[in-house]
N, C-alpha and C positions, 0 to 999 in steps of 0.2 A: 539598388536594392533587389531588382529582379534577378540580376546575375547571382547575387548572394543567396537568394532563395532557392534557385535551381541547384547551386552548389551544395546547399545545406539540406536538401530534401532527404528525409529520413523515415525509416520504419521505426515506430515507437510502440513499445509494450509498456503498459502501466498496470501494476498490480496494486489494488487498494486493499489494505488490511484495516478492517473497521471493527472497533469494539462494539459488540452487539448487545451489551447488557443494558439494563433499564434506563439509565440516565442518558443514553446516546440517541434518543428519539430525534432531537433537532438535527444532528449530523446525518442520520439515516434518511430523514425526510428531505434534507437538502440534496443528498446524492440521488434519491428517487426523482426529485423535481428536475434535476439537471440531466437525467439520462438521455432524453431525446434531443437535447441541444448540446451535449457534451462535445461531440466532434466539431460542430460549428464554432463553439466558443473557444475550444482548445486550438483549433487551426488558426483562428483569428489572433489569439494571443501569441502563437508561435511566430507569426509574421512580424510582430513587434520586436522580436529578437533575431530577425534575419534568417529564419528557418521556415520550412514548410513540411507538411506531413505527406508521406507516401502511403503507408499503411499504419493505421492506429488500431491497436488491440487492447481491450480492457478485461482484466480478470478481478474477481472479488473474493476476498477471504474474510468471512465474518467469524470473529473469535469471541468466546465467552470463557467459561471456567470448566475444566475437565472434572472437577469435583461434583458439580451440581447439574451440569447441562447435557451429559451423555453424548449422543450423536450430534447434538446441536452445539457442542463446545467448539467445533471447528468445521465450518461449512465453506467448501471451496468450489467455486464455479469453474467452468472452462473459460478460455479466452473468447471474447466477443469482438468480432472485427467490425469497426465502425467506418462509414455510416450504415453499411448493409444490415448489421445486426442490431440496430438501435431498438427496434420493437422487441426483440428477444431479450436485450439487456434490460429494457424497461419492465418487461414482464417478470424477469428474474428478480429485479430489485423490489417489485411490488410485493413479493412474498416474504421479504425480510422484515422482521419486527424486532424492536429493541425490547429484550426480555431476559430473564434469567440472571445468572451470576450468583456468586456466593460470597457476599461481602462487597468490598469496593473495587478490587482489582480483578484482572483477567489474564488469560494466557497469550498475551501479545507477542512475547518473544518466540514462542513456538510458531505463531502465525508468520512472523518474519522469516523463520527458517523455511516454511513452506513457500513463501513468496520468493526467496532466494533460489529455490530449486525448481522454479517454474520452467516450462519449455519455452524459453525466450528465443527470439531471433538473435542472430549473432553477427550481422554484417558490420563492417568496420565503422560505418557512420551511424549505425542504429543506436537507439537509446533503450535502456532497460531501467524503468523507473519504478521504485517501490515507494508507496506513500502509506503512512500509518496515521490513523485517527484514533485517539484515545483521550479520555478525560480523567484518567488515573494513571498511576504507575503500573508496572506489570508484576504478576506473581513470579517469584524467582524461578528460573528455568530448572525443570526437573522436580520441583516441589510436589507436583501432582503425578509423579511416575507410578504410584501405587493404584491410581484410578484405572478402572477397566478400559476406558476409551483412550488412555494416554498411549501414544505411539511407542512401540518397543524400540524402534530404531532412531528415536529423537537424539540429537546431539546435545552436549552441554554448552554452557556459555562460551567456553574456549572454542568448541567446534563451530558455534554460530559465527564467531569472529573469523575463524579460519575459512568458513564457507564464503563469507563476504570478501575475504582477501584472496579468494580464488586459489587456495592452497590445494595442491593436487590430490591430497588424501581425502578431500571433501569435494568430489566432482560435482559440477553444475554447469549450466549454460551461461552463467554470469561471465562477463568480460570486464576486466578492470577499467578500461577506458570508456566502456559503454554504460556502466552501472551508475545509478543515482539513488540515494535514500533520502526521502523527505518525511519528516515526522512532525505532526501536530499533537502536542501532549503537554501536560502541566509542567511548569518550572519546578526543578528539583526531582523530577521523576527519573527513572533509570534510562528513559529515552534521551533525556538531555545529556546524561553521562555518556551514552552511546555515541552521540553526535561528536563528542570530543575524541573518541577513539576510532571511529569508523570513517575511513576516507570517503570523499565524494558524497558527504551527507550534509543535510541542513535541518535545523530544528526551529520550530516556531512555538513559543509558549502559548497555552490556552488556559482558561479558567478551569480549576478542578471541579469535577462533578457537574459540569454545565453543558455537556453534550455538544461542545464546540459551537454553541449558539452565539459566541462572541467573535466568530470568524465567518466572513462572508465567503460564499462559494466562488465569487469572482476572484477574490484574493487567492484562494486555493488553486484555481485554474491558472492564474498568473504565475504562481510559484512553480507549478508543475511545468509550465511552458518554459520558464527560465531555466529550470534544471535540465529539461530535455534538449534545450538549445545549446547549452554550455558545452 
């Protein structure tokens, strides 16, 4: 096991896309509570899969609805390097509140695009993990394009898939062998459909409108570690 751990030591970037609308309080509170122990818990889980962490960076994207939430419709943090930045990550998380939204759904697909175009590390053994937490489906991509805050250069759903597939016309730091997409969302949502079309992805169903209160954060850590080790 020791030899395997040394061989599998990796830099790991995790981008968390979190639905920040009102029903998501349980999920956001769980992420807040885990901030100061995330590195320890994640590193411990990685050892169970024969891997270890060299550098772990965490980035947060909190998404709501471009129609109703203005500048808070897409809130994007820098990367926090753990464990050195645990206090800064915790302080950043403490400012996030579940609020807003316009109806049941939110702009999760646009959040995934921002996650895919993050400034990832690109080493051959590194892992680039995007994890999405949502308790509804997403607003169709581009439906909010007439809203003032909607990005003028946002891709459509075809462009999103091409970005994930590392098509040259949609440049990003994603690497096909390094990338992983992990989604926690309701059964029957567009995210479940994405998992069938997007390679290197995993989908875990959650209860609708329940803020992921039916999923333990230990289970989330374990799935992230499994994805990052694979």
